[in-house]
KEKE-3310 file (N, C-alpha, C; in steps of 0.2 Angstrom, whole numbers, plus 5000, padded with zeros to 4 digits):
npx = (4932:4929:4936:4935:4934:4935:4939:4945:4955:4964:4979:4975:4976:4980:4995:5001:5004:5016:5025:5017:5015:5029:5028:5020:5026:5040:5031:5026:5037:5045:5037:5038:5050:5054:5045:5053:5064:5063:5059:5054:5045:5054:5055:5044:5042:5047:5040:5032:5040:5041:5025:5023:5030:5021:5014:5016:5019:5005:5001:5006:5001:4986:4990:4995:4986:4976:4971:4960:4955:4949:4959:4970:4981:4981:4994:4996:5006:5014:5011:5014:5022:5013:5018:5013:5012:5009:5002:4999:4987:4987:5002:5004:5012:5013:5001:4998:4992:4999:4998:5002:5002:5000:4993:4981:4977:4968:4962:4966:4978:4993:4993:5006:5012:5019:5027:5031:5032:5045:5050:5043:5045:5038:5023:5017:5001:4997:4990:4977:4958:4954:4938:4936:4940:4950:4961:4953:4945:4957:4962:4953:4952:4967:4965:4954:4959:4972:4963:4954:4970:4974:4986:5001:5010:5025:5039:5056:5070)
npy = (5029:5037:5034:5025:5025:5012:5006:5013:5013:5012:5006:4993:5001:4989:4985:4995:4987:4983:4991:4999:4997:4993:5007:5012:5001:5006:5018:5016:5012:5022:5032:5022:5024:5033:5035:5028:5033:5045:5056:5064:5081:5083:5071:5064:5071:5065:5058:5063:5056:5044:5043:5053:5046:5035:5039:5049:5039:5033:5042:5042:5030:5031:5042:5037:5031:5022:5018:5011:5014:5010:5009:5015:5010:5020:5025:5035:5044:5051:5063:5077:5082:5076:5061:5054:5036:5031:5018:5009:4999:4989:4984:4977:4961:4950:4943:4940:4933:4938:4930:4931:4925:4933:4941:4935:4932:4946:4943:4951:4955:4957:4961:4959:4963:4960:4969:4978:4991:5000:5010:5006:4992:4982:4980:4983:4982:4983:4977:4975:4973:4954:4952:4962:4957:4962:4956:4951:4960:4970:4960:4956:4971:4974:4962:4967:4980:4975:4971:4984:4989:4982:4976:4963:4954:4947:4937:4934:4925)
npz = (4867:4884:4899:4909:4927:4940:4950:4968:4982:4998:5008:5020:5038:5046:5041:5049:5059:5066:5069:5077:5090:5094:5093:5105:5116:5117:5121:5137:5140:5141:5152:5163:5165:5166:5179:5187:5191:5195:5187:5181:5176:5163:5159:5154:5138:5131:5129:5119:5108:5101:5101:5089:5078:5079:5074:5058:5053:5052:5043:5034:5028:5025:5016:5005:4991:4980:4963:4951:4933:4919:4911:4913:4932:4944:4955:4971:4981:4995:5009:5010:4998:4984:4978:4958:4952:4934:4930:4913:4907:4899:4897:4908:4912:4920:4934:4953:4969:4984:5004:5017:5031:5043:5035:5032:5042:5044:5036:5022:5007:4996:4980:4967:4952:4936:4927:4907:4909:4911:4920:4932:4934:4942:4952:4968:4977:4988:5003:5005:5005:5004:4999:4990:4978:4971:4962:4950:4946:4942:4931:4921:4915:4912:4902:4890:4889:4882:4870:4862:4863:4854:4855:4863:4871:4867:4867:4871:4863)
capx = (4928:4933:4942:4933:4932:4933:4940:4948:4956:4969:4981:4974:4982:4988:5000:5008:5005:5020:5025:5012:5016:5034:5026:5015:5031:5043:5028:5029:5045:5045:5032:5043:5056:5051:5041:5053:5069:5060:5064:5046:5047:5057:5055:5039:5042:5055:5036:5033:5044:5035:5020:5026:5032:5017:5008:5020:5019:5000:4997:5011:4997:4981:4989:4994:4978:4976:4966:4960:4954:4946:4966:4978:4982:4986:4998:4997:5009:5014:5008:5015:5024:5013:5018:5007:5016:5003:5004:4996:4987:4991:5009:5004:5011:5011:4998:4999:4994:5000:4992:5005:4999:4996:4988:4973:4970:4962:4958:4969:4979:4993:4993:5009:5008:5024:5023:5034:5036:5055:5048:5039:5043:5037:5019:5016:4997:4997:4984:4971:4953:4952:4935:4937:4944:4953:4963:4950:4946:4963:4964:4946:4954:4971:4962:4951:4965:4972:4962:4955:4976:4978:4994:5001:5017:5032:5045:5060:5075)
capy = (5028:5040:5032:5025:5023:5008:5006:5018:5013:5013:5000:4994:4999:4983:4986:4998:4984:4978:4999:5003:4989:4998:5014:5008:4998:5012:5025:5013:5012:5029:5033:5018:5023:5040:5037:5023:5034:5051:5056:5069:5086:5079:5064:5065:5073:5060:5052:5061:5053:5036:5045:5056:5037:5032:5047:5048:5030:5033:5048:5038:5023:5034:5046:5033:5029:5017:5019:5005:5014:5006:5010:5013:5008:5027:5024:5038:5041:5057:5066:5084:5080:5068:5058:5046:5034:5030:5011:5007:4992:4986:4983:4972:4957:4943:4944:4936:4937:4935:4930:4930:4920:4937:4946:4930:4933:4954:4943:4954:4953:4959:4961:4961:4964:4962:4974:4977:4998:5002:5016:5002:4986:4976:4986:4977:4983:4979:4978:4976:4966:4949:4951:4963:4952:4967:4954:4950:4968:4968:4955:4959:4978:4972:4957:4974:4985:4973:4969:4989:4992:4978:4975:4957:4949:4943:4935:4936:4922)
capz = (4874:4889:4904:4917:4935:4943:4960:4972:4989:4998:5011:5029:5042:5047:5038:5053:5070:5072:5072:5080:5094:5096:5097:5111:5121:5117:5128:5140:5145:5144:5156:5168:5168:5172:5185:5191:5191:5198:5181:5182:5171:5158:5157:5152:5134:5128:5125:5111:5100:5098:5096:5086:5074:5075:5068:5055:5048:5050:5039:5028:5024:5022:5011:5002:4986:4972:4956:4942:4927:4914:4907:4921:4939:4946:4965:4974:4989:4997:5011:5009:4991:4982:4971:4957:4947:4932:4922:4908:4912:4892:4899:4913:4911:4925:4940:4957:4975:4990:5006:5020:5035:5048:5032:5030:5049:5044:5030:5016:5002:4992:4973:4963:4945:4934:4919:4904:4911:4915:4927:4935:4932:4949:4958:4974:4979:4994:5011:5001:5008:4999:5000:4984:4971:4965:4957:4944:4940:4935:4926:4915:4913:4908:4891:4887:4886:4875:4865:4861:4858:4850:4861:4865:4875:4863:4871:4862:4868)
cpx = (4932:4935:4935:4936:4931:4935:4946:4948:4965:4969:4978:4981:4983:4991:5005:5009:5011:5024:5022:5015:5021:5035:5025:5022:5036:5038:5027:5034:5045:5043:5037:5048:5057:5052:5048:5061:5069:5062:5058:5045:5050:5058:5049:5038:5047:5048:5032:5035:5041:5030:5020:5030:5026:5010:5011:5017:5011:4996:5001:5007:4991:4985:4994:4987:4981:4970:4964:4955:4955:4953:4973:4977:4984:4988:4998:5002:5011:5011:5007:5019:5023:5015:5014:5008:5010:5005:4996:4996:4989:4998:5009:5009:5009:5006:4998:4997:4994:5003:4997:5000:4994:4992:4979:4973:4966:4961:4960:4971:4988:4993:5001:5010:5017:5025:5031:5038:5044:5055:5047:5040:5038:5031:5017:5005:4997:4990:4980:4964:4952:4944:4933:4937:4946:4958:4958:4950:4949:4966:4961:4950:4959:4970:4957:4954:4968:4971:4959:4962:4980:4986:4992:5010:5019:5039:5048:5068:5080)
cpy = (5034:5034:5028:5024:5016:5005:5012:5015:5014:5007:4998:4998:4995:4984:4990:4994:4983:4988:5004:5001:4992:5003:5018:5006:5004:5018:5025:5012:5016:5030:5028:5019:5032:5041:5032:5027:5046:5056:5064:5071:5083:5077:5063:5068:5068:5053:5053:5060:5047:5037:5049:5050:5035:5036:5049:5039:5029:5036:5045:5033:5025:5041:5042:5029:5027:5019:5017:5009:5009:5005:5010:5010:5017:5025:5031:5039:5050:5061:5075:5082:5071:5068:5053:5046:5032:5021:5009:5000:4986:4983:4978:4966:4950:4944:4940:4937:4934:4938:4931:4932:4928:4942:4943:4930:4940:4950:4950:4952:4956:4956:4963:4959:4967:4964:4976:4988:4998:5007:5013:4994:4979:4983:4980:4984:4982:4980:4978:4969:4960:4949:4954:4959:4957:4963:4950:4955:4969:4968:4955:4967:4976:4971:4963:4978:4982:4972:4976:4992:4989:4976:4966:4959:4946:4945:4933:4934:4924)
cpz = (4878:4895:4910:4925:4936:4949:4961:4978:4990:5005:5017:5033:5048:5044:5044:5060:5072:5071:5078:5087:5097:5099:5104:5114:5124:5124:5135:5145:5145:5150:5163:5171:5171:5181:5191:5196:5195:5192:5180:5174:5166:5154:5151:5143:5130:5123:5120:5106:5097:5095:5090:5076:5072:5071:5066:5052:5046:5046:5031:5025:5024:5018:5004:4995:4983:4968:4954:4940:4926:4909:4911:4928:4942:4954:4966:4980:4994:5003:5011:5002:4989:4977:4966:4950:4945:4926:4918:4910:4905:4895:4903:4912:4912:4933:4946:4963:4981:4996:5013:5025:5042:5043:5032:5037:5046:5037:5023:5014:4998:4986:4972:4955:4942:4932:4915:4907:4913:4920:4931:4935:4937:4953:4963:4974:4986:5000:5012:5004:5000:4996:4991:4979:4964:4962:4949:4939:4934:4930:4917:4915:4907:4902:4887:4885:4880:4870:4861:4854:4854:4851:4861:4866:4868:4868:4867:4867:4862)
residu = (MET:PRO:GLU:GLN:HIS:ILE:TRP:THR:GLY:SER:PRO:SER:GLN:VAL:LYS:ASN:THR:LEU:PRO:PHE:PHE:LEU:SER:ALA:LEU:ALA:THR:PHE:GLY:ILE:LEU:PHE:LEU:THR:LEU:VAL:PHE:LYS:TRP:TRP:PRO:PRO:GLY:ILE:GLY:PHE:VAL:GLY:ILE:PRO:LEU:LEU:TYR:ALA:LEU:SER:ARG:TRP:LEU:ALA:VAL:GLY:ALA:GLN:GLN:TYR:GLU:LEU:THR:SER:GLU:ARG:LEU:LEU:ILE:SER:ARG:GLY:PHE:PHE:THR:ARG:VAL:THR:ASP:SER:LEU:GLU:LEU:TYR:ARG:VAL:LYS:ASP:MET:ARG:ILE:VAL:GLN:PRO:PHE:ARG:LEU:ARG:LEU:PHE:GLY:LEU:GLU:ASN:ILE:GLU:LEU:VAL:THR:SER:ASP:GLU:SER:CYS:PRO:ALA:VAL:VAL:ILE:ASP:HIS:ILE:PRO:THR:ARG:LEU:ARG:LEU:LEU:ASP:GLN:ILE:ARG:THR:GLN:VAL:GLU:ALA:CYS:ARG:VAL:THR:LYS:GLY:ALA:ARG:GLU:VAL:GLU:ILE:GLU)
# end
């Protein structure tokens, strides 16, 4: 049976709340100091530094993408250099949802997966809307993959 696409998404820009706030604060601080000390032409050039930082953070989060298929979880990161990690779903050992207060305010959650994959033993799908119920979809696909491949989790002490 061919691999089927289940879901594609990316983290919310709420992830950048603090960097955006600090960039705005730095921008207004630079403008204020430029006006107070009458250092007008050269001082304005420094405003671009926090704005470029905020833009780089926005692009980094926007370039991150998660794709859930019937067999794998693909995590792509990077704007100029794109890196894609592939996690076979039958390797997922444990799952949990983490919702700090800040994320609950925006209806978001982090999903943590513990895997038996040596290259990525822990995977975090962060800042995903709660309404998607993504953990349930992942769990369903993990169980289906294990049945299809006949894989079982064995603990050796």
